[in-house]
N, CA, C and O atoms as a printed pandas DataFrame, in Angstrom:
     atom_number atom_name residue_name chain_id  residue_number  x_coord  y_coord  z_coord
0              1         N          MET        A               1  212.685  194.467  117.327
1              2        CA          MET        A               1  211.529  193.864  116.795
2              3         C          MET        A               1  211.736  192.346  116.821
3              4         O          MET        A               1  212.708  191.808  116.291
4              5         N          ASN        A               2  210.808  191.718  117.439
5              6        CA          ASN        A               2  210.885  190.295  117.643
6              7         C          ASN        A               2  209.715  189.623  116.917
7              8         O          ASN        A               2  208.560  189.862  117.270
8              9         N          ILE        A               3  209.986  188.810  115.937
9             10        CA          ILE        A               3  208.922  188.147  115.177
10            11         C          ILE        A               3  209.047  186.647  115.421
11            12         O          ILE        A               3  210.080  186.041  115.140
12            13         N          ASN        A               4  208.000  186.076  115.937
13            14        CA          ASN        A               4  207.964  184.630  116.140
14            15         C          ASN        A               4  207.130  183.991  115.032
15            16         O          ASN        A               4  205.973  184.348  114.810
16            17         N          ILE        A               5  207.730  183.076  114.374
17            18        CA          ILE        A               5  207.000  182.345  113.333
18            19         C          ILE        A               5  206.809  180.924  113.839
19            20         O          ILE        A               5  207.767  180.184  114.060
20            21         N          ASN        A               6  205.580  180.576  114.009
21            22        CA          ASN        A               6  205.264  179.226  114.478
22            23         C          ASN        A               6  204.800  178.377  113.295
23            24         O          ASN        A               6  203.988  178.819  112.483
24            25         N          PRO        A               7  205.319  177.170  113.208
25            26        CA          PRO        A               7  204.861  176.304  112.118
26            27         C          PRO        A               7  203.411  175.873  112.342
27            28         O          PRO        A               7  202.939  175.793  113.476
28            29         N          LEU        A               8  202.733  175.604  111.261
29            30        CA          LEU        A               8  201.364  175.103  111.366
30            31         C          LEU        A               8  201.396  173.678  111.898
31            32         O          LEU        A               8  202.254  172.881  111.518
32            33         N          ASN        A               9  200.479  173.372  112.757
33            34        CA          ASN        A               9  200.423  172.026  113.320
34            35         C          ASN        A               9  199.747  171.036  112.374
35            36         O          ASN        A               9  200.024  169.837  112.423
36            37         N          HIS        A              10  198.915  171.506  111.567
37            38        CA          HIS        A              10  198.245  170.615  110.618
38            39         C          HIS        A              10  198.408  171.169  109.206
39            40         O          HIS        A              10  198.509  172.375  108.980
40            41         N          GLN        A              11  198.427  170.264  108.311
41            42        CA          GLN        A              11  198.625  170.647  106.921
42            43         C          GLN        A              11  197.280  170.635  106.216
43            44         O          GLN        A              11  196.494  169.702  106.375
44            45         N          LEU        A              12  197.030  171.641  105.464
45            46        CA          LEU        A              12  195.790  171.695  104.703
46            47         C          LEU        A              12  195.898  170.751  103.516
47            48         O          LEU        A              12  196.894  170.763  102.793
48            49         N          THR        A              13  194.891  169.949  103.322
49            50        CA          THR        A              13  194.883  169.039  102.175
50            51         C          THR        A              13  193.683  169.364  101.306
51            52         O          THR        A              13  192.592  169.654  101.796
52            53         N          LEU        A              14  193.908  169.310  100.055
53            54        CA          LEU        A              14  192.827  169.522   99.103
54            55         C          LEU        A              14  192.301  168.165   98.681
55            56         O          LEU        A              14  193.066  167.256   98.359
56            57         N          LYS        A              15  191.019  168.044   98.687
57            58        CA          LYS        A              15  190.418  166.793   98.238
58            59         C          LYS        A              15  190.114  166.926   96.758
59            60         O          LYS        A              15  189.374  167.811   96.326
60            61         N          HIS        A              16  190.695  166.038   96.010
61            62        CA          HIS        A              16  190.456  166.023   94.570
62            63         C          HIS        A              16  189.314  165.069   94.275
63            64         O          HIS        A              16  189.148  164.041   94.931
64            65         N          ALA        A              17  188.553  165.427   93.299
65            66        CA          ALA        A              17  187.493  164.529   92.860
66            67         C          ALA        A              17  188.140  163.275   92.299
67            68         O          ALA        A              17  189.146  163.339   91.591
68            69         N          ASN        A              18  187.562  162.164   92.617
69            70        CA          ASN        A              18  188.102  160.893   92.146
70            71         C          ASN        A              18  187.839  160.776   90.648
71            72         O          ASN        A              18  186.716  160.503   90.223
72            73         N          THR        A              19  188.866  160.982   89.871
73            74        CA          THR        A              19  188.711  160.950   88.415
74            75         C          THR        A              19  188.943  159.556   87.857
75            76         O          THR        A              19  188.808  159.329   86.654
76            77         N          LYS        A              20  189.286  158.646   88.714
77            78        CA          LYS        A              20  189.537  157.278   88.282
78            79         C          LYS        A              20  188.214  156.621   87.906
79            80         O          LYS        A              20  187.261  156.675   88.683
80            81         N          LYS        A              21  188.137  156.011   86.749
81            82        CA          LYS        A              21  186.915  155.356   86.320
82            83         C          LYS        A              21  186.925  153.920   86.825
83            84         O          LYS        A              21  187.912  153.198   86.687
84            85         N          GLU        A              22  185.818  153.534   87.403
85            86        CA          GLU        A              22  185.697  152.182   87.912
86            87         C          GLU        A              22  185.548  151.201   86.752
87            88         O          GLU        A              22  184.901  151.505   85.749
88            89         N          ASN        A              23  186.141  150.048   86.895
89            90        CA          ASN        A              23  186.035  148.952   85.931
90            91         C          ASN        A              23  186.485  149.327   84.525
91            92         O          ASN        A              23  186.003  148.743   83.554
92            93         N          PHE        A              24  187.368  150.259   84.396
93            94        CA          PHE        A              24  187.857  150.633   83.069
94            95         C          PHE        A              24  189.056  149.767   82.729
95            96         O          PHE        A              24  190.034  149.714   83.474
96            97         N          LYS        A              25  188.966  149.088   81.590
97            98        CA          LYS        A              25  190.088  148.294   81.115
98            99         C          LYS        A              25  190.337  148.675   79.664
99           100         O          LYS        A              25  189.406  148.688   78.859
100          101         N          PRO        A              26  191.552  148.976   79.328
101          102        CA          PRO        A              26  191.825  149.259   77.918
102          103         C          PRO        A              26  191.656  147.978   77.101
103          104         O          PRO        A              26  191.976  146.884   77.567
104          105         N          HIS        A              27  191.158  148.127   75.899
105          106        CA          HIS        A              27  190.942  146.971   75.036
106          107         C          HIS        A              27  192.257  146.537   74.405
107          108         O          HIS        A              27  193.060  147.354   73.955
108          109         N          THR        A              28  192.446  145.243   74.390
109          110        CA          THR        A              28  193.623  144.714   73.709
110          111         C          THR        A              28  193.286  144.557   72.236
111          112         O          THR        A              28  192.118  144.590   71.847
112          113         N          PHE        A              29  194.299  144.390   71.439
113          114        CA          PHE        A              29  194.095  144.184   70.009
114          115         C          PHE        A              29  193.238  142.943   69.776
115          116         O          PHE        A              29  192.365  142.936   68.907
116          117         N          GLN        A              30  193.492  141.893   70.558
117          118        CA          GLN        A              30  192.744  140.639   70.404
118          119         C          GLN        A              30  191.250  140.858   70.658
119          120         O          GLN        A              30  190.408  140.331   69.931
120          121         N          GLU        A              31  190.926  141.645   71.702
121          122        CA          GLU        A              31  189.521  141.917   72.006
122          123         C          GLU        A              31  188.858  142.715   70.889
123          124         O          GLU        A              31  187.730  142.423   70.495
124          125         N          LEU        A              32  189.559  143.717   70.384
125          126        CA          LEU        A              32  189.013  144.525   69.292
126          127         C          LEU        A              32  188.800  143.679   68.044
127          128         O          LEU        A              32  187.781  143.810   67.366
128          129         N          LEU        A              33  189.760  142.814   67.742
129          130        CA          LEU        A              33  189.638  141.942   66.576
130          131         C          LEU        A              33  188.470  140.983   66.747
131          132         O          LEU        A              33  187.706  140.756   65.809
132          133         N          LYS        A              34  188.332  140.422   67.936
133          134        CA          LYS        A              34  187.241  139.485   68.206
134          135         C          LYS        A              34  185.888  140.176   68.045
135          136         O          LYS        A              34  184.967  139.612   67.454
136          137         N          ASN        A              35  185.768  141.400   68.573
137          138        CA          ASN        A              35  184.514  142.146   68.443
138          139         C          ASN        A              35  184.216  142.480   66.986
139          140         O          ASN        A              35  183.060  142.433   66.565
140          141         N          HIS        A              36  185.245  142.816   66.214
141          142        CA          HIS        A              36  185.038  143.142   64.803
142          143         C          HIS        A              36  184.598  141.910   64.025
143          144         O          HIS        A              36  183.688  141.989   63.201
144          145         N          THR        A              37  185.238  140.769   64.281
145          146        CA          THR        A              37  184.887  139.570   63.531
146          147         C          THR        A              37  183.505  139.072   63.905
147          148         O          THR        A              37  182.866  138.381   63.110
148          149         N          LYS        A              38  183.026  139.405   65.100
149          150        CA          LYS        A              38  181.674  139.018   65.484
150          151         C          LYS        A              38  180.634  139.840   64.742
151          152         O          LYS        A              38  179.473  139.441   64.655
152          153         N          SER        A              39  181.037  140.975   64.210
153          154        CA          SER        A              39  180.064  141.850   63.566
154          155         C          SER        A              39  179.978  141.653   62.055
155          156         O          SER        A              39  179.157  142.299   61.404
156          157         N          THR        A              40  180.799  140.781   61.486
157          158        CA          THR        A              40  180.727  140.539   60.049
158          159         C          THR        A              40  180.445  139.067   59.787
159          160         O          THR        A              40  181.030  138.191   60.423
160          161         N          ILE        A              41  179.557  138.806   58.859
161          162        CA          ILE        A              41  179.216  137.427   58.512
162          163         C          ILE        A              41  180.228  136.902   57.506
163          164         O          ILE        A              41  180.549  137.559   56.516
164          165         N          LYS        A              42  180.720  135.705   57.786
165          166        CA          LYS        A              42  181.623  135.034   56.854
166          167         C          LYS        A              42  180.850  133.906   56.184
167          168         O          LYS        A              42  179.952  133.314   56.781
168          169         N          ILE        A              43  181.204  133.621   54.957
169          170        CA          ILE        A              43  180.566  132.533   54.221
170          171         C          ILE        A              43  181.640  131.506   53.913
171          172         O          ILE        A              43  182.656  131.820   53.292
172          173         N          SER        A              44  181.405  130.274   54.353
173          174        CA          SER        A              44  182.389  129.220   54.106
174          175         C          SER        A              44  182.478  128.942   52.608
175          176         O          SER        A              44  181.579  129.284   51.840
176          177         N          LYS        A              45  183.563  128.327   52.220
177          178        CA          LYS        A              45  183.758  127.981   50.808
178          179         C          LYS        A              45  182.621  127.073   50.342
179          180         O          LYS        A              45  182.090  127.242   49.244
180          181         N          HIS        A              46  182.255  126.112   51.185
181          182        CA          HIS        A              46  181.168  125.186   50.862
182          183         C          HIS        A              46  179.845  125.939   50.668
183          184         O          HIS        A              46  179.128  125.702   49.695
184          185         N          ALA        A              47  179.529  126.844   51.598
185          186        CA          ALA        A              47  178.275  127.597   51.503
186          187         C          ALA        A              47  178.263  128.489   50.269
187          188         O          ALA        A              47  177.240  128.607   49.593
188          189         N          ASN        A              48  179.386  129.111   49.976
189          190        CA          ASN        A              48  179.477  129.965   48.788
190          191         C          ASN        A              48  179.223  129.146   47.526
191          192         O          ASN        A              48  178.520  129.587   46.617
192          193         N          GLN        A              49  179.799  127.962   47.484
193          194        CA          GLN        A              49  179.601  127.074   46.334
194          195         C          GLN        A              49  178.124  126.697   46.206
195          196         O          GLN        A              49  177.585  126.672   45.099
196          197         N          ARG        A              50  177.468  126.405   47.330
197          198        CA          ARG        A              50  176.044  126.044   47.303
198          199         C          ARG        A              50  175.179  127.229   46.856
199          200         O          ARG        A              50  174.221  127.050   46.104
200          201         N          LEU        A              51  175.513  128.420   47.313
201          202        CA          LEU        A              51  174.755  129.606   46.892
202          203         C          LEU        A              51  174.839  129.796   45.382
203          204         O          LEU        A              51  173.848  130.140   44.738
204          205         N          ILE        A              52  176.019  129.571   44.822
205          206        CA          ILE        A              52  176.209  129.722   43.376
206          207         C          ILE        A              52  175.499  128.606   42.621
207          208         O          ILE        A              52  174.754  128.873   41.678
208          209         N          GLU        A              53  175.723  127.356   43.027
209          210        CA          GLU        A              53  175.116  126.203   42.348
210          211         C          GLU        A              53  173.595  126.276   42.345
211          212         O          GLU        A              53  172.951  125.935   41.353
212          213         N          ARG        A              54  173.036  126.713   43.440
213          214        CA          ARG        A              54  171.583  126.719   43.587
214          215         C          ARG        A              54  170.960  128.062   43.218
215          216         O          ARG        A              54  169.763  128.280   43.406
216          217         N          ASN        A              55  171.791  128.953   42.692
217          218        CA          ASN        A              55  171.332  130.258   42.228
218          219         C          ASN        A              55  170.527  131.001   43.304
219          220         O          ASN        A              55  169.452  131.541   43.042
220          221         N          ILE        A              56  171.079  131.009   44.509
221          222        CA          ILE        A              56  170.431  131.697   45.629
222          223         C          ILE        A              56  171.051  133.081   45.768
223          224         O          ILE        A              56  172.265  133.228   45.912
224          225         N          SER        A              57  170.192  134.086   45.721
225          226        CA          SER        A              57  170.660  135.462   45.852
226          227         C          SER        A              57  170.051  136.079   47.110
227          228         O          SER        A              57  168.834  136.076   47.296
228          229         N          ILE        A              58  170.919  136.605   47.963
229          230        CA          ILE        A              58  170.458  137.267   49.185
230          231         C          ILE        A              58  170.942  138.712   49.126
231          232         O          ILE        A              58  172.148  138.958   49.110
232          233         N          PRO        A              59  170.009  139.678   49.093
233          234        CA          PRO        A              59  170.408  141.093   48.992
234          235         C          PRO        A              59  171.114  141.585   50.261
235          236         O          PRO        A              59  170.977  140.998   51.334
236          237         N          ASP        A              60  171.864  142.665   50.111
237          238        CA          ASP        A              60  172.645  143.225   51.220
238          239         C          ASP        A              60  171.789  143.552   52.446
239          240         O          ASP        A              60  172.185  143.269   53.577
240          241         N          TYR        A              61  170.612  144.150   52.219
241          242        CA          TYR        A              61  169.773  144.517   53.360
242          243         C          TYR        A              61  169.383  143.282   54.166
243          244         O          TYR        A              61  169.262  143.337   55.390
244          245         N          GLN        A              62  169.185  142.149   53.451
245          246        CA          GLN        A              62  168.799  140.925   54.155
246          247         C          GLN        A              62  169.982  140.327   54.923
247          248         O          GLN        A              62  169.793  139.741   55.989
248          249         N          TRP        A              63  171.205  140.472   54.387
249          250        CA          TRP        A              63  172.393  140.020   55.122
250          251         C          TRP        A              63  172.518  140.796   56.424
251          252         O          TRP        A              63  172.904  140.236   57.450
252          253         N          LYS        A              64  172.190  142.094   56.386
253          254        CA          LYS        A              64  172.254  142.909   57.607
254          255         C          LYS        A              64  171.218  142.444   58.627
255          256         O          LYS        A              64  171.489  142.415   59.828
256          257         N          GLU        A              65  170.029  142.080   58.141
257          258        CA          GLU        A              65  168.997  141.555   59.037
258          259         C          GLU        A              65  169.443  140.224   59.640
259          260         O          GLU        A              65  169.248  139.973   60.829
260          261         N          ILE        A              66  170.041  139.381   58.809
261          262        CA          ILE        A              66  170.549  138.087   59.279
262          263         C          ILE        A              66  171.616  138.310   60.346
263          264         O          ILE        A              66  171.636  137.633   61.374
264          265         N          GLN        A              67  172.487  139.256   60.088
265          266        CA          GLN        A              67  173.549  139.577   61.043
266          267         C          GLN        A              67  172.960  139.999   62.393
267          268         O          GLN        A              67  173.434  139.571   63.445
268          269         N          GLY        A              68  171.932  140.833   62.353
269          270        CA          GLY        A              68  171.275  141.267   63.589
270          271         C          GLY        A              68  170.640  140.108   64.340
271          272         O          GLY        A              68  170.735  140.028   65.565
272          273         N          LYS        A              69  169.992  139.210   63.604
273          274        CA          LYS        A              69  169.366  138.041   64.226
274          275         C          LYS        A              69  170.419  137.105   64.813
275          276         O          LYS        A              69  170.192  136.481   65.849
276          277         N          MET        A              70  171.569  137.011   64.150
277          278        CA          MET        A              70  172.648  136.173   64.679
278          279         C          MET        A              70  173.180  136.753   65.990
279          280         O          MET        A              70  173.523  136.002   66.903
280          281         N          GLN        A              71  173.250  138.066   66.090
281          282        CA          GLN        A              71  173.698  138.693   67.339
282          283         C          GLN        A              71  172.695  138.437   68.467
283          284         O          GLN        A              71  173.085  138.194   69.609
284          285         N          GLU        A              72  171.407  138.493   68.139
285          286        CA          GLU        A              72  170.375  138.177   69.135
286          287         C          GLU        A              72  170.508  136.729   69.591
287          288         O          GLU        A              72  170.418  136.430   70.782
288          289         N          ALA        A              73  170.724  135.832   68.624
289          290        CA          ALA        A              73  170.868  134.408   68.942
290          291         C          ALA        A              73  172.080  134.174   69.844
291          292         O          ALA        A              73  172.021  133.361   70.766
292          293         N          ARG        A              74  173.171  134.882   69.582
293          294        CA          ARG        A              74  174.382  134.755   70.405
294          295         C          ARG        A              74  174.074  135.124   71.854
295          296         O          ARG        A              74  174.538  134.456   72.779
296          297         N          LYS        A              75  173.296  136.182   72.051
297          298        CA          LYS        A              75  172.942  136.619   73.405
298          299         C          LYS        A              75  172.104  135.569   74.132
299          300         O          LYS        A              75  172.122  135.490   75.360
300          301         N          LYS        A              76  171.374  134.769   73.366
301          302        CA          LYS        A              76  170.531  133.730   73.965
302          303         C          LYS        A              76  171.272  132.404   74.118
303          304         O          LYS        A              76  170.697  131.419   74.583
304          305         N          GLY        A              77  172.533  132.377   73.732
305          306        CA          GLY        A              77  173.338  131.175   73.926
306          307         C          GLY        A              77  173.266  130.160   72.802
307          308         O          GLY        A              77  173.715  129.025   72.964
308          309         N          ILE        A              78  172.714  130.546   71.677
309          310        CA          ILE        A              78  172.619  129.628   70.541
310          311         C          ILE        A              78  173.982  129.517   69.873
311          312         O          ILE        A              78  174.672  130.516   69.670
312          313         N          LYS        A              79  174.360  128.288   69.535
313          314        CA          LYS        A              79  175.668  128.037   68.916
314          315         C          LYS        A              79  175.539  127.779   67.412
315          316         O          LYS        A              79  176.257  128.373   66.609
316          317         N          ASP        A              80  174.629  126.901   67.048
317          318        CA          ASP        A              80  174.403  126.560   65.639
318          319         C          ASP        A              80  172.924  126.736   65.344
319          320         O          ASP        A              80  172.072  126.286   66.110
320          321         N          SER        A              81  172.623  127.392   64.231
321          322        CA          SER        A              81  171.239  127.751   63.962
322          323         C          SER        A              81  170.856  127.503   62.507
323          324         O          SER        A              81  171.693  127.538   61.605
324          325         N          LEU        A              82  169.578  127.254   62.313
325          326        CA          LEU        A              82  168.977  127.208   60.986
326          327         C          LEU        A              82  168.292  128.552   60.790
327          328         O          LEU        A              82  167.462  128.954   61.604
328          329         N          ILE        A              83  168.638  129.243   59.714
329          330        CA          ILE        A              83  167.989  130.514   59.388
330          331         C          ILE        A              83  167.160  130.300   58.131
331          332         O          ILE        A              83  167.681  129.921   57.082
332          333         N          LEU        A              84  165.863  130.548   58.255
333          334        CA          LEU        A              84  164.955  130.407   57.121
334          335         C          LEU        A              84  164.561  131.789   56.625
335          336         O          LEU        A              84  163.986  132.584   57.369
336          337         N          THR        A              85  164.872  132.071   55.366
337          338        CA          THR        A              85  164.429  133.307   54.724
338          339         C          THR        A              85  163.360  132.929   53.710
339          340         O          THR        A              85  163.021  131.752   53.584
340          341         N          SER        A              86  162.831  133.893   52.995
341          342        CA          SER        A              86  161.773  133.599   52.026
342          343         C          SER        A              86  162.252  132.704   50.888
343          344         O          SER        A              86  161.458  131.964   50.305
344          345         N          ASN        A              87  163.554  132.766   50.564
345          346        CA          ASN        A              87  164.040  131.960   49.440
346          347         C          ASN        A              87  165.199  131.034   49.780
347          348         O          ASN        A              87  165.680  130.317   48.903
348          349         N          ALA        A              88  165.663  131.028   51.034
349          350        CA          ALA        A              88  166.833  130.212   51.369
350          351         C          ALA        A              88  166.752  129.657   52.784
351          352         O          ALA        A              88  166.042  130.174   53.646
352          353         N          ALA        A              89  167.507  128.584   52.987
353          354        CA          ALA        A              89  167.718  128.018   54.321
354          355         C          ALA        A              89  169.225  127.988   54.531
355          356         O          ALA        A              89  169.964  127.418   53.728
356          357         N          LEU        A              90  169.670  128.600   55.609
357          358        CA          LEU        A              90  171.098  128.686   55.894
358          359         C          LEU        A              90  171.386  128.006   57.226
359          360         O          LEU        A              90  170.664  128.207   58.203
360          361         N          ILE        A              91  172.435  127.210   57.260
361          362        CA          ILE        A              91  172.935  126.683   58.524
362          363         C          ILE        A              91  174.115  127.565   58.894
363          364         O          ILE        A              91  175.053  127.721   58.113
364          365         N          VAL        A              92  174.063  128.146   60.095
365          366        CA          VAL        A              92  175.118  129.068   60.512
366          367         C          VAL        A              92  175.703  128.650   61.852
367          368         O          VAL        A              92  175.014  128.105   62.715
368          369         N          ASN        A              93  176.987  128.920   61.998
369          370        CA          ASN        A              93  177.664  128.759   63.276
370          371         C          ASN        A              93  177.731  130.152   63.889
371          372         O          ASN        A              93  178.432  131.029   63.385
372          373         N          ILE        A              94  177.004  130.343   64.969
373          374        CA          ILE        A              94  176.883  131.663   65.587
374          375         C          ILE        A              94  178.213  132.115   66.181
375          376         O          ILE        A              94  178.594  133.277   66.040
376          377         N          ASP        A              95  178.929  131.190   66.853
377          378        CA          ASP        A              95  180.204  131.552   67.488
378          379         C          ASP        A              95  181.204  132.121   66.498
379          380         O          ASP        A              95  181.907  133.086   66.800
380          381         N          HIS        A              96  181.268  131.525   65.315
381          382        CA          HIS        A              96  182.235  131.966   64.306
382          383         C          HIS        A              96  181.630  132.927   63.289
383          384         O          HIS        A              96  182.310  133.371   62.364
384          385         N          ASN        A              97  180.334  133.247   63.468
385          386        CA          ASN        A              97  179.646  134.159   62.544
386          387         C          ASN        A              97  179.778  133.680   61.104
387          388         O          ASN        A              97  180.045  134.467   60.196
388          389         N          MET        A              98  179.588  132.388   60.911
389          390        CA          MET        A              98  179.839  131.809   59.596
390          391         C          MET        A              98  178.638  131.034   59.075
391          392         O          MET        A              98  178.012  130.254   59.793
392          393         N          VAL        A              99  178.333  131.276   57.793
393          394        CA          VAL        A              99  177.339  130.474   57.097
394          395         C          VAL        A              99  178.050  129.196   56.676
395          396         O          VAL        A              99  179.034  129.239   55.937
396          397         N          VAL        A             100  177.547  128.055   57.150
397          398        CA          VAL        A             100  178.197  126.772   56.901
398          399         C          VAL        A             100  177.702  126.150   55.599
399          400         O          VAL        A             100  178.496  125.627   54.816
400          401         N          THR        A             101  176.391  126.206   55.369
401          402        CA          THR        A             101  175.835  125.696   54.119
402          403         C          THR        A             101  174.539  126.431   53.803
403          404         O          THR        A             101  173.973  127.118   54.653
404          405         N          ALA        A             102  174.084  126.275   52.568
405          406        CA          ALA        A             102  172.876  126.971   52.112
406          407         C          ALA        A             102  172.114  126.098   51.128
407          408         O          ALA        A             102  172.701  125.311   50.386
408          409         N          MET        A             103  170.796  126.251   51.137
409          410        CA          MET        A             103  169.951  125.555   50.163
410          411         C          MET        A             103  168.701  126.378   49.903
411          412         O          MET        A             103  168.375  127.297   50.654
412          413         N          ASN        A             104  168.003  126.030   48.821
413          414        CA          ASN        A             104  166.739  126.696   48.502
414          415         C          ASN        A             104  165.726  126.393   49.593
415          416         O          ASN        A             104  165.778  125.342   50.231
416          417         N          ARG        A             105  164.818  127.313   49.797
417          418        CA          ARG        A             105  163.795  127.115   50.831
418          419         C          ARG        A             105  162.921  125.910   50.502
419          420         O          ARG        A             105  162.560  125.147   51.398
420          421         N          LYS        A             106  162.577  125.730   49.232
421          422        CA          LYS        A             106  161.747  124.584   48.837
422          423         C          LYS        A             106  162.488  123.275   49.074
423          424         O          LYS        A             106  161.906  122.297   49.545
424          425         N          GLU        A             107  163.751  123.263   48.751
425          426        CA          GLU        A             107  164.580  122.076   48.965
426          427         C          GLU        A             107  164.674  121.751   50.463
427          428         O          GLU        A             107  164.710  120.581   50.846
428          429         N          ALA        A             108  164.712  122.766   51.282
429          430        CA          ALA        A             108  164.852  122.581   52.730
430          431         C          ALA        A             108  163.594  122.009   53.374
431          432         O          ALA        A             108  163.660  121.444   54.466
432          433         N          SER        A             109  162.448  122.149   52.708
433          434        CA          SER        A             109  161.194  121.693   53.311
434          435         C          SER        A             109  161.139  120.183   53.499
435          436         O          SER        A             109  160.355  119.688   54.308
436          437         N          SER        A             110  161.963  119.450   52.759
437          438        CA          SER        A             110  161.944  117.991   52.884
438          439         C          SER        A             110  163.155  117.450   53.645
439          440         O          SER        A             110  163.412  116.247   53.614
440          441         N          HIS        A             111  163.893  118.311   54.317
441          442        CA          HIS        A             111  165.092  117.887   55.045
442          443         C          HIS        A             111  164.863  117.867   56.556
443          444         O          HIS        A             111  164.015  118.582   57.091
444          445         N          ILE        A             112  165.642  117.030   57.216
445          446        CA          ILE        A             112  165.696  117.024   58.674
446          447         C          ILE        A             112  167.029  117.647   59.055
447          448         O          ILE        A             112  168.080  117.207   58.588
448          449         N          PHE        A             113  166.989  118.667   59.900
449          450        CA          PHE        A             113  168.207  119.363   60.312
450          451         C          PHE        A             113  168.597  118.896   61.708
451          452         O          PHE        A             113  167.782  118.900   62.631
452          453         N          THR        A             114  169.848  118.498   61.844
453          454        CA          THR        A             114  170.348  118.039   63.138
454          455         C          THR        A             114  171.501  118.928   63.591
455          456         O          THR        A             114  172.022  119.739   62.826
456          457         N          ASN        A             115  171.879  118.757   64.834
457          458        CA          ASN        A             115  173.002  119.493   65.428
458          459         C          ASN        A             115  172.811  121.008   65.397
459          460         O          ASN        A             115  173.776  121.760   65.256
460          461         N          ILE        A             116  171.575  121.442   65.528
461          462        CA          ILE        A             116  171.309  122.876   65.685
462          463         C          ILE        A             116  170.583  123.054   67.014
463          464         O          ILE        A             116  169.880  122.150   67.466
464          465         N          ASN        A             117  170.750  124.197   67.629
465          466        CA          ASN        A             117  170.026  124.440   68.877
466          467         C          ASN        A             117  169.208  125.730   68.821
467          468         O          ASN        A             117  168.888  126.322   69.852
468          469         N          GLY        A             118  168.880  126.151   67.612
469          470        CA          GLY        A             118  168.025  127.317   67.452
470          471         C          GLY        A             118  167.626  127.501   66.002
471          472         O          GLY        A             118  168.363  127.129   65.090
472          473         N          THR        A             119  166.462  128.074   65.800
473          474        CA          THR        A             119  165.977  128.359   64.450
474          475         C          THR        A             119  165.538  129.815   64.391
475          476         O          THR        A             119  164.878  130.319   65.300
476          477         N          ILE        A             120  165.914  130.477   63.310
477          478        CA          ILE        A             120  165.537  131.869   63.089
478          479         C          ILE        A             120  164.705  131.904   61.811
479          480         O          ILE        A             120  165.184  131.521   60.743
480          481         N          ILE        A             121  163.468  132.361   61.921
481          482        CA          ILE        A             121  162.579  132.424   60.754
482          483         C          ILE        A             121  162.420  133.883   60.357
483          484         O          ILE        A             121  162.002  134.718   61.159
484          485         N          MET        A             122  162.759  134.177   59.107
485          486        CA          MET        A             122  162.716  135.549   58.587
486          487         C          MET        A             122  161.930  135.574   57.279
487          488         O          MET        A             122  162.529  135.630   56.205
488          489         N          ASP        A             123  160.625  135.534   57.349
489          490        CA          ASP        A             123  159.812  135.540   56.121
490          491         C          ASP        A             123  159.509  136.921   55.668
491          492         O          ASP        A             123  158.837  137.104   54.654
């Protein structure tokens, strides 16, 4: 009995679906921290003092609205903004998500605001 075993001339290859995700980058701690700090409003010591001195109260729901408007402003390239609410005027730095100073809305009506490149009105 004579058995001839011939090797295969070509090798069968299985094509796997490309499971690699395009443009996927793992987030670094710095990126995660930066994204988190962009989502919370900070109040400077000066602004906090002005809020207390001038008896300005801003409810939590309104801070959330302000935060949303600040995110919109960031997308439009605004760096420093005047935010007018029904009872307050806030100067905010959009890049740092920080309220820089605050005053009563009535007090703000007689002021000239400089070094801002956007205004957000929330009546």
